[in-house]
N, C-alpha and C positions, 0 to 999 in steps of 0.2 A: 920556245922560251924556257930557259933552265931554272929561273927563279923569279919569284914575284912576291911582293908584300903589299897588302892593302893598308890604308891609314888606320892607326890604332892609338889609343891612349889608355891609361889605367884609370878606371872609374873610381871616384871617391866613395861610392856606395858599393859594398862588396859582400854583404852578409848572405844574400841570396842571389844565385847566379842568373835567375830569370830577369833580375834587374841589372846586375853588373855587366853581363856580356853585351847587352844592347847599348848600355851607356858607354861602354868602351868604344863603340862605333859612333854613336850620336855626338858625343862630346869632342870628337875630332873636328867638328864644324862649329866655328865660333858663333854662327848665326843661330844655332840651336840651343845655346846656353840659356837664353831667355826662357824657353820652354822648360828647361831643367829647373830654373829658379821659380817658375810659376807653380811647379809641382813639388812632390816629395815633402809635404807639410803635414799629412795626416797618417796616423798609424792605426792598425786594426789587429784584433786577434779573435779567437773563438773560445768560449768557455768549455766546450765539450768536444773539440776537435781531437782526433787521435794523435796527430803530430802537431801539438800545440806550438804555434809560432807567432811571432810579432813582426809585422812587416808593414811597408808603406802601402797606402791605399790611394788609388787614382779615381778620377771621375769615370773611368772605364771599368772600375771594379778592382779585383785582386791583381789582375794582370794588365798592366798598362799597355796601350799601343804607343809605339815610339815613332816620332816624326820621320816620315819618309822610309820606314822599314816595313817591308812585307815579309812575313815569316811562314815557313812551311816545315813539315816534318815527315821523314821516311823511316819506317821501322827497319830493324835488321832483317826481318823476314822478307821485306821487299827486295833487299839486295840479294838474299839467298835465292829467291824465286826468279828474279830477272837475271841472275848471274852478272850483275853489275860489278865492275872492278872498283872497289872502295877508294883506293888511292887515286886512280885516274879521275873518278867522279869528283873528288874533293879538289884536285888540281884544276879540273875544268871549271868548277864553281869559282875558284879564286881568279882564274883567267877572265871570267865574265864579270868580275867585281863583286861577287857574292861571298859573304863570310859563311863558314860552317861551324855549327855547334854539334859536337859529337859526344855521345855517352860511351865510355869505355870502362872496363874494370881496371882501376889504377894499381892493382896488384902487379900488372905486367908493364907498368910505365916507370922507367928508371928515375925520372925526375920528381916522383911523387912520394909523399910521406908513407904511404901504405905499400910501397914497392916490395914484393916478395914477403909481405907480412900478413895481409888479410885482404879478402875480396871487398872491393869498394867501388861500385858503379858510380860514375860522376861525370858531369858535363865539363867540356873544355872547348874554348873558342879558338878556331883555326883561322888565321888571317894571312898566311903566306906559306911558301914552300921553297925548297932548294933541291932540285933533282940531283945535282952533283953530289951533295952531301946526304941525299936520301932522307931529308928531314922536313917536317912541317914546323911552322912557327905558330905557337899557341899562346893564349893567355889563360892562366889558371893558378891554382895554389901549388907552390913548389914543396920541396922536402922540408923547408923551414916554415911551412904554412903561410908563406907570404904570397899575396896575389900579385902576379907579375908576368912578364913575358919570358918564354923559354922555348926550347926546341924539343921535338920528340921524333924519333926515327920512324920511318914508314913501317918497318917490321913490328915494332912494339905496339904502334897504334892499331895495326890490323889484328894482332894477337889479342889485345885488350878488347877490341870490338867483337871478335868472334867468340871469346870465352866469357864475356860478361853475363851475369844473370839476366840483365836486360840491356838493350842497346838500340841506338838509332842515330840518325843524322838530321839535324835541323839546319836550315839555311836562311840567312838574313840578306834580303836584297835592299840596299840602302838608296836605291834610285826611284822608289815608288813615289807617286804624286802625293803631296802632303795632305790633300783633302781626303784621300782614300784612307789615311791613317788617323783621321779624326783628331788632328793636332793643330796647334796654332803657334807660330813663332813670334807673335807680337806680345808685348808686355800685357799681362792680364792680372792686374791687382785685385779686381773683384773676385776672380777665381781663387787667388791666394787667400784673400780675406775669408772667403767661405770655408776653405780648408781649415784655416787657423781657428775660426769660430767653432767649427765642428770639433776640432782637436781640444780646445779649451772646455767646451761644453759636453764633450764625450758623446757627440751625435754624428749622424751621417746624412748629408743632404742629397746624396746621389743614389739613384734607384738601382744601379747595377749590382749592388751587393748588400742584401739585407736579411741574412739568416737570423732566426730567432735568438740564437746564442752568441751573436757577434758582439764584440766589445770594441769601442772606438775611443781614440784620443787618450786623454789623461786617465780614464778608467782602466786602461791597459796596465798601468802601474800596479793597481791593486790586484789584478788578475795575476800578474807576475809574482807578486809577493805570496799570494795564496798557493799557486801551482809550482813555484820554483823555490823561493826562499824558505817557505814553511815546510817543504818536503825535502830540503837538502839537495836539490837538483843544481848541479854546477854548470849546466849548459851555458856557454858564454854568449850565445846568439841573441837572446833578448836584450841583455845590457849593451851588447855591441850595436844592435839596432837603435836603441834609445840614444846611445852616444852619436851614431851617425846622424840621427835626426837633429841633435844639437849642433853638430859640426856643420851640417848643411845649412842650418839657420845662420851661423856665423858667416859662412861663405856667401849666402844669399845677401846678407846685409852689406858685406864688402863689395859685392858685384853691383848692388843697387846704388851704393854711394859712388863707386868709381865711374859708373855710367851715367850718373845724374838722374836715375829713375826715381830715387827717393832720398829725402834728407833725413838722416837718423843721427840723433845726438850722440856725441862721443861716449858719454857715460853709459848710455843704454847699450851701445855697441860693446863696450868693455865688460859690462855685466853679462852679456850673452857669451862672450869669450870665457869668462870665469865659470859660467854654468857648464859650458862644454868641457872645460878642464876637469870640473868636479865629476861629471859623468864618466870621463875617462878613468878617473880614480876608481869609481865603482866597478868599471870593467876590469881593471887590474886586480881589485879585491876578489872578484869572483874567480879569477885565475889562481890567486893565492889560496883561496878556499879549496879549489880542486886539487892542489898539491898537499895542503896541510890537513884537510878535513877537520878544521876547527870551526865549530858551529857559532862561536862568538863572532866570527867574521861575517856570517850571515846576518846576525843581529845588528852589526855595525852598518852593513849595507842598507838594511831596512830602515834604520833610524835616519841615516844620511839621506836616503831617498825621500823620506817624508818632508825633510827641510827643503830639498831641491825642487820638489813638486810645487810647493808654495812660491818659491822663488821664480820658477818658470811661469806659473800662472800670472804673477805680477808683471814679469817682463813681456809676456805675450800680450797682455792687456794694453800695455803702453805701445807696443809695436803695431797692434791692430788699429789703434786710434790714429796712426799715421797713414793708413791705407785709404 
């Protein structure tokens, strides 16, 4: 076989790749969309974590188990010690229907924004290959920082793997029995309701993740203001995650209405759309601040966020009453 591609789609949640890559696989199956809309409703952060981040929380904890996916990881040292041929190993995985996630230094990868600029070890999802063209088909962030499909030649991939400060290969088997992955493909409105009540009340009902300094739900906004806006940190990821949370809520309502799972009033639906658009504006404002370094923009984000928090609390209260 000279070429092969496994099913792939572009995940609507992309801020952190431990979410995005497996969603690119899961969401190719229409039957798994219900699982997607049952989840991704709670957000967490930590007040004292070194790499402070805001991310989705699942009943499994920080790192969700995805339906029908079994994952494993091999370090670069394993390949060196066993003298495994990296390129052939990945091709064999694809031939067996297994996706590969590889960490490479993107300094060596022509389609990346850091190509020949700076060292940047990062994950990329491999879903296909073409031996004639000597290329792998991957999903990742391109030179324009767009999360999309692209190609990478065998030589560049191997060079980025060998010379990266750290590297390894993960693989995702999407044929695992669903019971093994602790997942459920049925509509689970009680689970969604628990997530959303936790989110609104800034609590966590699940035992898998309970560090003392953890912050949940709507309290994460205040942590963001303290650690990012008040310090002038222009990192886009927190606001991007907040926006993805609202975008997913809009998508969830659309899906529930289209499939007849839930009846949602048109005015409530449109107010969620408006909320999502307003969070997108905040995301764009933080990008503007990163360019202009004008701290009045941060004040504008903070004051607008206060208004949107109360709007969201009201909308979620109405939506939860429907569950």
